[in-house]
KEMAR-451626 format. One line per 4 residues: their letters; for each residue x, y, z of N, C-alpha, C. Coordinates in pm, whole numbers. Layout:
<nodes>
a> X/Y/Z/X/Y/Z/X/Y/Z  ...
</nodes>
This chain:
<nodes>
mltl> 2468/1059/2672/2350/1075/2596/2269/1166/2579  2268/1222/2447/2169/1358/2436/2022/1240/2414  1921/1353/2407/1793/1286/2392/1725/1382/2248  1613/1292/2201/1585/1369/2111/1535/1503/2086
eifg> 1495/1551/2227/1409/1675/2193/1499/1783/2130  1599/1779/2182/1729/1870/2092/1639/1892/1935  1605/1816/1933/1563/1845/1721/1438/1933/1724  1367/1961/1841/1220/2002/1830/1091/1937/1773
fral> 992/1978/1776/871/1933/1760/831/1904/1594  891/2009/1530/876/1949/1395/979/1862/1328  1105/1830/1365/1174/1688/1336/1103/1609/1451  1041/1581/1530/994/1482/1600/877/1423/1536
wspv> 817/1490/1524/664/1465/1514/583/1490/1358  688/1596/1268/651/1596/1155/528/1652/1104  426/1741/1142/356/1794/1129/265/1804/947  350/1831/866/300/1813/740/290/1666/682
yfll> 379/1579/726/317/1438/718/195/1379/772  192/1442/890/80/1426/983/-62/1459/892  -79/1556/820/-174/1601/750/-211/1545/678  -117/1511/602/-109/1415/477/-163/1286/487
maal> -120/1205/606/-199/1073/628/-337/1082/688  -368/1224/754/-510/1226/832/-586/1281/732  -584/1364/556/-612/1341/457/-656/1252/356  -527/1153/410/-585/994/328/-689/958/400
lvay> -694/936/565/-771/881/614/-939/923/560  -933/1083/578/-1065/1116/560/-1090/1105/406  -1018/1054/324/-1038/1067/177/-1106/923/150  -1045/815/259/-1086/661/231/-1228/713/298
fliv> -1285/740/410/-1399/707/465/-1484/755/389  -1494/940/377/-1594/976/222/-1573/879/106  -1470/831/69/-1496/709/-55/-1599/583/-13  -1539/517/122/-1611/401/130/-1718/401/214
ykyy> -1784/541/218/-1919/501/340/-1969/635/302  -1928/749/181/-2043/857/128/-2089/838/-15  -1955/825/-72/-1991/864/-240/-1941/718/-285  -1937/600/-234/-1937/443/-280/-2001/403/-378
nrfk> -2177/475/-389/-2246/430/-469/-2241/511/-621  -2086/639/-633/-2061/635/-731/-1985/512/-831  -1958/422/-782/-1859/348/-835/-1947/243/-843  -1894/158/-959/-1939/72/-1015/-1977/-105/-907
ngep> -2067/-130/-880/-2106/-211/-743/-2025/-176/-641  -2006/-40/-609/-1993/28/-508/-2093/-15/-365  -2010/-53/-249/-2118/-82/-141/-2017/-35/-33  -2056/-9/92/-2022/26/229/-1913/-64/241
atrk> -1801/9/307/-1672/-82/316/-1694/-164/469  -1647/-317/485/-1693/-373/586/-1595/-317/709  -1622/-279/839/-1583/-268/941/-1407/-336/941  -1412/-466/924/-1274/-501/916/-1208/-427/809
qavy> -1222/-386/705/-1157/-345/575/-1096/-191/632  -1229/-133/708/-1156/-21/714/-1069/24/872  -1067/-85/966/-977/-145/1051/-812/-148/998  -810/-257/954/-736/-249/829/-627/-124/709
ftsa> -728/-46/680/-673/68/617/-634/162/730  -701/197/837/-707/280/957/-547/239/1011  -540/99/1039/-427/43/1086/-286/39/1000  -293/64/841/-207/113/770/-159/226/805
ilvl> -277/349/785/-203/463/793/-161/523/940  -226/462/1017/-106/479/1182/-14/447/1137  -9/306/1097/132/240/1116/252/352/1033  251/375/942/245/464/818/329/601/873
yiik> 243/672/1019/304/774/1063/391/756/1183  388/669/1219/426/595/1345/567/568/1282  614/500/1209/712/509/1135/774/621/1041  717/659/991/761/764/908/751/954/941
gspv> 677/959/1018/650/1092/1090/686/1113/1240  712/1004/1286/687/1019/1426/814/1016/1459  870/1024/1611/1068/996/1637/1132/899/1578  1024/751/1551/1137/654/1464/1141/702/1374
dlma> 1116/784/1264/1198/819/1155/1302/907/1186  1285/971/1270/1443/1069/1337/1517/986/1366  1475/850/1444/1591/734/1495/1653/668/1396  1569/658/1268/1617/577/1172/1721/621/1105
hitf> 1742/771/1094/1846/857/999/1962/842/1121  1924/829/1286/2070/835/1402/2117/710/1349  2046/600/1432/2062/475/1403/2019/366/1307  2150/258/1263/2065/183/1143/2003/49/1200
ymhm> 1966/16/1322/1914/-82/1356/1787/-24/1325  1767/110/1359/1576/194/1381/1593/207/1229  1663/226/1140/1643/196/975/1572/83/969  1603/-72/1050/1560/-183/941/1465/-198/1015
iqms> 1432/-158/1118/1306/-181/1167/1200/-76/1096  1235/52/1072/1177/98/982/1132/65/850  1228/-9/767/1219/-38/656/1126/-205/660  1178/-288/753/1084/-424/782/941/-360/813
vlyl> 935/-294/886/781/-261/898/725/-188/801  752/-98/709/716/-20/594/670/-149/441  760/-209/438/754/-298/288/720/-455/376  688/-448/518/660/-641/558/508/-593/558
vvpp> 469/-481/658/357/-484/737/268/-391/670  309/-276/621/199/-189/572/142/-221/396  165/-266/326/162/-278/194/4/-398/229  77/-551/294/-54/-640/285/-167/-595/379
llif> -169/-495/479/-299/-408/563/-405/-323/457  -265/-205/394/-372/-129/274/-448/-191/157  -388/-353/81/-412/-400/24/-579/-527/66  -570/-522/240/-682/-568/273/-796/-473/283
gfpn> -744/-342/351/-849/-258/329/-858/-151/255  -877/-167/113/-923/-179/38/-1066/-244/-76  -1155/-247/-23/-1307/-347/-110/-1273/-371/-223  -1324/-462/-229/-1309/-526/-387/-1355/-428/-536
wlwr> -1424/-324/-515/-1522/-279/-580/-1411/-168/-582  -1324/-117/-509/-1250/30/-502/-1094/-48/-595  -1102/-131/-566/-964/-206/-628/-1007/-242/-789  -1109/-264/-838/-1166/-319/-950/-1184/-189/-1033
slls> -1198/-44/-959/-1257/76/-1009/-1104/105/-1070  -972/118/-970/-851/201/-1013/-773/94/-1107  -786/-38/-1050/-721/-134/-1215/-783/-143/-1378  -934/-77/-1336/-1004/-24/-1483/-949/44/-1507
lpiv> -853/124/-1497/-809/255/-1576/-705/174/-1700  -716/210/-1813/-699/170/-1923/-513/143/-1942  -432/258/-1858/-274/197/-1825/-237/121/-1765  -334/150/-1621/-321/100/-1498/-314/-70/-1535
dplf> -400/-144/-1523/-433/-265/-1579/-314/-408/-1601  -268/-362/-1743/-173/-387/-1802/-18/-386/-1718  -14/-269/-1704/142/-258/-1636/90/-344/-1495  -7/-324/-1388/-36/-378/-1307/-35/-539/-1306
rfft> -87/-594/-1409/-117/-747/-1425/57/-814/-1469  158/-713/-1502/276/-750/-1584/387/-756/-1452  333/-629/-1378/449/-630/-1227/384/-683/-1130  299/-810/-1141/239/-825/-1036/233/-1008/-1040
kpli> 309/-1046/-1177/328/-1185/-1180/441/-1251/-1102  392/-1318/-1023/476/-1400/-905/613/-1408/-934  688/-1446/-995/847/-1397/-1022/898/-1254/-1074  830/-1206/-1131/878/-1077/-1157/817/-1011/-1044
alim> 730/-978/-952/732/-965/-861/816/-968/-766  856/-1117/-740/954/-1136/-623/1088/-1091/-624  1132/-1062/-803/1237/-1051/-820/1307/-912/-855  1176/-826/-871/1206/-701/-873/1233/-630/-695
fngi> 1098/-688/-636/1117/-616/-516/1277/-662/-397  1298/-791/-411/1408/-850/-375/1556/-794/-402  1539/-788/-533/1648/-686/-611/1644/-570/-596  1598/-509/-550/1602/-340/-540/1602/-300/-437
fsiy> 1559/-414/-347/1610/-404/-187/1772/-451/-168  1783/-541/-194/1922/-584/-189/2048/-487/-296  1990/-421/-369/2088/-302/-442/2084/-182/-341  1974/-170/-283/1964/-9/-190/2075/-26/-142
hipl> 2094/-208/-30/2184/-206/41/2333/-229/59  2353/-172/-106/2530/-234/-107/2594/-40/-103  2675/-100/-25/2734/67/61/2720/183/-18  2755/164/-121/2804/291/-186/2640/365/-291
ifdv> 2556/268/-254/2375/333/-327/2395/358/-208  2388/321/-95/2294/332/48/2351/500/64  2471/506/88/2577/633/90/2454/769/43  2452/710/-81/2451/811/-223/2285/838/-145
vktd> 2215/749/-185/2037/769/-151/2004/845/-62  2106/834/93/2060/857/200/2056/1010/258  2169/1041/147/2203/1151/180/2132/1309/58  2066/1235/-29/2006/1361/-133/1853/1335/-111
mwlh> 1780/1413/-85/1659/1414/-51/1560/1323/-140  1545/1367/-282/1485/1339/-380/1517/1232/-403  1640/1165/-408/1668/1034/-464/1628/924/-335  1613/991/-205/1567/873/-110/1470/895/-139
agyt> 1335/970/-164/1190/981/-161/1170/919/-272  1260/910/-391/1210/830/-533/1216/719/-495  1378/663/-436/1420/531/-447/1325/440/-323  1294/526/-207/1173/441/-103/1030/441/-191
svlf> 1006/532/-260/883/511/-263/849/386/-395  981/374/-474/974/283/-595/990/130/-532  1066/123/-401/1062/47/-326/893/-23/-241  854/104/-197/700/90/-132/614/27/-257
ilam> 613/84/-366/553/43/-477/578/-144/-520  677/-153/-511/716/-311/-551/711/-412/-452  668/-356/-339/649/-421/-183/521/-449/-196  418/-362/-256/275/-390/-271/267/-489/-387
fmww> 337/-469/-536/353/-563/-620/367/-683/-574  451/-736/-457/516/-849/-418/418/-883/-387  332/-835/-249/231/-856/-215/109/-899/-259  85/-838/-367/-74/-848/-405/-118/-1009/-430
plvn> -9/-1061/-547/-27/-1216/-549/-62/-1312/-449  -16/-1294/-340/-25/-1335/-215/-171/-1334/-127  -225/-1223/-134/-309/-1129/-26/-439/-1065/-96  -435/-1071/-236/-548/-1017/-316/-684/-1085/-313
klee> -798/-1054/-311/-900/-1097/-309/-985/-1104/-440  -919/-1039/-522/-983/-1019/-639/-992/-1164/-758  -1114/-1237/-783/-1122/-1381/-834/-1023/-1359/-995  -1004/-1251/-1044/-967/-1224/-1199/-800/-1189/-1187
yqtl> -758/-1154/-1041/-637/-1139/-1033/-545/-1244/-949  -617/-1389/-925/-510/-1529/-883/-464/-1553/-945  -291/-1555/-921/-231/-1630/-979/-187/-1712/-867  -214/-1731/-765/-129/-1825/-660/-265/-1886/-618
sgvk> -247/-2051/-571/-318/-2070/-488/-266/-2171/-410  -289/-2210/-333/-254/-2345/-227/-122/-2367/-192  -51/-2460/-235/66/-2492/-209/181/-2375/-311  130/-2343/-393/191/-2213/-455/223/-2092/-368
kmgy> 120/-2086/-288/132/-1929/-223/267/-1987/-111  228/-2073/-26/391/-2148/54/467/-2123/-29  533/-2200/-141/669/-2187/-236/667/-2046/-233  554/-1965/-283/612/-1807/-290/656/-1779/-192
ifad> 581/-1776/-61/632/-1694/35/826/-1755/138  816/-1900/60/932/-1949/108/1031/-1899/10  1036/-1893/-49/1104/-1811/-204/1161/-1662/-147  1042/-1624/-135/1050/-1435/-86/1142/-1432/20
gvli> 1147/-1533/86/1244/-1526/249/1385/-1577/230  1397/-1661/70/1543/-1677/70/1621/-1559/-24  1528/-1480/-80/1591/-1376/-203/1613/-1234/-71  1527/-1255/15/1594/-1152/111/1680/-1198/214
tpac> 1717/-1276/227/1809/-1323/308/1968/-1295/247  2016/-1279/130/2133/-1243/142/2196/-1118/170  2109/-1018/168/2118/-873/210/2119/-853/361  2066/-971/399/2078/-947/583/2181/-1009/651
alii> 2216/-1125/533/2305/-1207/558/2453/-1118/585  2423/-999/466/2560/-936/420/2607/-824/542  2469/-780/596/2493/-683/712/2536/-753/853  2459/-816/862/2495/-911/983/2643/-971/1022
fadt> 2724/-1035/862/2849/-1079/875/2960/-1016/904  2904/-904/835/3052/-762/813/3107/-754/971  3234/-774/920/3295/-762/1074/3324/-574/1079  3351/-500/1001/3326/-355/994/3199/-302/967
pmya> 3182/-142/1015/3053/-66/953/3073/-57/804  2934/-108/725/2969/-49/573/2927/61/548  2851/166/608/2745/242/565/2836/351/639  2885/472/544/2912/601/636/2827/700/637
tfsd> 2712/686/590/2615/743/673/2580/708/817  2645/593/868/2611/547/1005/2716/563/1048  2811/586/1012/2962/551/1068/3051/692/1079  3065/763/959/3114/874/900/3056/1014/978
pnaw> 3082/1058/1052/3005/1192/1134/2988/1307/1013  3046/1312/904/2984/1405/837/2872/1393/753  2943/1202/672/2815/1172/554/2683/1131/693  2732/1143/811/2573/1092/895/2496/1225/894
geal> 2589/1341/936/2500/1497/941/2440/1483/826  2501/1488/738/2425/1478/569/2299/1386/594  2298/1294/600/2153/1185/588/2066/1276/698  2153/1294/793/2030/1388/935/1954/1497/868
klcv> 1972/1559/758/1906/1692/705/1826/1660/648  1814/1503/609/1685/1514/502/1557/1509/613  1544/1496/768/1455/1528/901/1469/1669/975  1615/1686/971/1625/1803/1079/1629/1920/975
pptm> 1609/2042/1003/1630/2193/955/1790/2184/963  1884/2205/828/2014/2246/893/2075/2329/935  1985/2474/973/2026/2547/1056/2044/2483/1194  1901/2439/1255/1904/2355/1402/2033/2254/1390
lssl> 2047/2173/1272/2171/2066/1283/2347/2150/1296  2336/2250/1273/2478/2305/1230/2468/2363/1425  2370/2432/1447/2407/2463/1568/2432/2391/1735  2373/2213/1702/2399/2144/1751/2550/2123/1801
nlsg> 2595/2096/1716/2759/2017/1649/2756/1874/1706  2655/1806/1660/2675/1649/1719/2785/1599/1634  2841/1458/1696/2969/1401/1644/2928/1292/1589  2813/1226/1613/2788/1128/1544/2689/1045/1611
petf> 2662/906/1530/2503/843/1649/2515/797/1764  2659/777/1786/2723/733/1889/2677/860/2021  2658/957/1991/2576/1066/2082/2449/1042/2125  2386/899/2069/2221/863/2088/2274/784/2135
ssis> 2315/680/2096/2274/535/2127/2453/464/2237  2435/376/2251/2494/361/2388/2608/205/2315  2563/142/2210/2632/3/2134/2718/65/2064  2799/18/1999/2905/39/1877/2864/23/1742
llhd> 2919/100/1675/2843/64/1510/2800/-43/1474  2948/-123/1525/2953/-271/1438/2817/-333/1486  2780/-293/1598/2680/-363/1685/2548/-318/1635  2554/-209/1649/2423/-126/1557/2413/-186/1401
qqlg> 2515/-169/1316/2481/-269/1212/2434/-414/1210  2505/-515/1314/2448/-662/1267/2313/-651/1341  2311/-593/1472/2172/-579/1519/2072/-527/1404  2069/-459/1362/2009/-412/1243/1958/-521/1130
gvim> 2044/-586/1073/2059/-713/1005/1993/-796/1070  1996/-871/1211/1895/-944/1277/1798/-888/1273  1732/-778/1331/1608/-714/1335/1524/-743/1222  1589/-714/1092/1546/-713/942/1492/-869/943
kviq> 1581/-963/943/1546/-1108/928/1444/-1135/1027  1445/-1093/1146/1351/-1147/1273/1214/-1120/1242  1188/-957/1192/1070/-922/1162/1005/-975/998  1075/-1006/937/1063/-1097/802/999/-1238/847
eivy> 1081/-1308/919/1026/-1466/906/929/-1441/1010  895/-1331/1133/748/-1357/1168/660/-1300/1046  663/-1179/993/545/-1184/874/492/-1265/830  639/-1357/757/609/-1422/671/583/-1582/712
gifl> 622/-1581/833/565/-1739/932/394/-1730/942  401/-1559/986/204/-1598/947/119/-1570/858  185/-1541/746/137/-1522/605/118/-1691/601  235/-1760/604/260/-1920/548/144/-1984/667
gyaf> 196/-1948/748/64/-2061/840/-89/-2021/806  -154/-1897/755/-293/-1858/656/-248/-1919/576  -191/-1938/491/-176/-2034/346/-209/-2172/359  -123/-2249/481/-154/-2374/488/-283/-2387/509
fqwf> -324/-2352/632/-446/-2362/705/-609/-2340/580  -530/-2233/483/-605/-2240/391/-669/-2326/287  -478/-2354/219/-488/-2483/150/-542/-2603/227  -514/-2628/320/-581/-2781/410/-741/-2770/398
rnee> -794/-2636/481/-921/-2618/457/-1006/-2641/339  -904/-2574/159/-996/-2622/77/-970/-2748/38  -873/-2819/39/-837/-2962/26/-944/-3053/97  -959/-3013/227/-1074/-3133/270/-1236/-3089/216
dhqa> -1234/-2962/221/-1404/-2935/138/-1394/-3028/13  -1282/-2997/-30/-1264/-3058/-217/-1288/-3192/-169  -1238/-3244/-76/-1264/-3387/-39/-1394/-3456/-29  -1463/-3381/86/-1591/-3384/135/-1692/-3402/2
eqda> -1712/-3280/-109/-1724/-3267/-197/-1734/-3388/-325  -1624/-3483/-325/-1617/-3581/-425/-1673/-3713/-360  -1632/-3694/-227/-1739/-3815/-147/-1889/-3837/-150  -1885/-3697/-182/-2073/-3723/-193/-2120/-3726/-333
inla> -2019/-3686/-420/-2051/-3759/-538/-2029/-3861/-543  -1931/-3904/-526/-1902/-4106/-546/-2023/-4136/-460  -2022/-4105/-351/-2159/-4191/-264/-2308/-4165/-348  -2312/-4064/-398/-2424/-4057/-527/-2442/-4132/-619
sapq> -2315/-4116/-655/-2343/-4230/-804/-2312/-4377/-760  -2238/-4402/-647/-2263/-4546/-631/-2402/-4619/-634  -2415/-4731/-690/-2529/-4822/-742/-2577/-4828/-606  -2707/-4846/-578/-2816/-4878/-470/-2840/-5014/-473
pik> -2805/-5066/-320/-2904/-5204/-335/-3020/-5229/-381  -3073/-5342/-421/-3166/-5392/-467/-3235/-5399/-318  -3378/-5379/-267/-3433/-5404/-213/-3566/-5532/-219
</nodes>
C-alpha cells in the first residue's frame, strides 16, 4: 500500500484553510476580549466559551484541512467520519462558543432574524437537515457533487448551515429563542436519531458498492482532484482507493455507515442525558418551590 506522503504538503495540510481558520480564531478573540464594548450589552467571553469556540476551530481544521480530509476523498469510511464530526460535533461547539450578546447582535439584523426564526423551528430544522443529508447520499447525487468543486463546496456549506439550524433549538441559551424544553428536547433528539437512520441503513445493508466516486477508478480520480492538484494526480497513476486501504470496497462502505450511526448515537446520547438531567433538576426545583408555597399557605395551629 502507498502512503499519503506522495501527495505532498499542500494536499495533506491545506495551508490556505489553516490561515482561514487562524484568521477566524484571531477575529473571535479580538471581538470577545478587545472590542466587546462596541456591542450592546457586550462583555468579555467566559473561559468556557473561548474553549468551546477554539475547540470548534481546531476540530474544523483537523477534519477539513489535515490528512483526514484527503483520506475522506480516498475511503468512504473516513468520509463518513468527516461528515459525522462536521455536522454533529462542530455546530454545538460553535453555538456554545458565542456569548449571548454576540448572538443577539448577529440575529438583530433585519433580514437575519425572521429567516433564522423560521429555519430554527424544530420541525422545519429536523426535516431540512435530515432530508438534505439523506438526499446527498443518493448515489447519483453523491457522485455528481463529489466530482464538482463548486457543487461540493455549496452543498456541504448548505448542509453545515442546516446542521447549525438543527442544533440551535436544542443547545442555544437565548431566552427569546427557547422553543424546546424538558421532555420536548428529549423527543427532538429521539426524532433526529430516527430520521437519520434510513440513510445509514441504506449504506450499511447494501450488498454492492453504491458510489462510483469510491469504487470506479475514473470517478474516484475526479473526486480526488478536489483536494489534490490535477497535475500531481496525473503523474501518480493511481488505480483506486484499494491502493491506500486493505479492506474491500463493500466493507469500506458498510464500515462508513456503521461509523456514522455509532457517532450519531454517542453524540445524541450525550445530549439526551444532558437534557434528561436538566429536565429532572428543573422538576425537582419546581416541586420544592410548590412545597414551600403549600407550606406557607397552610393554616398554622392555634397556640
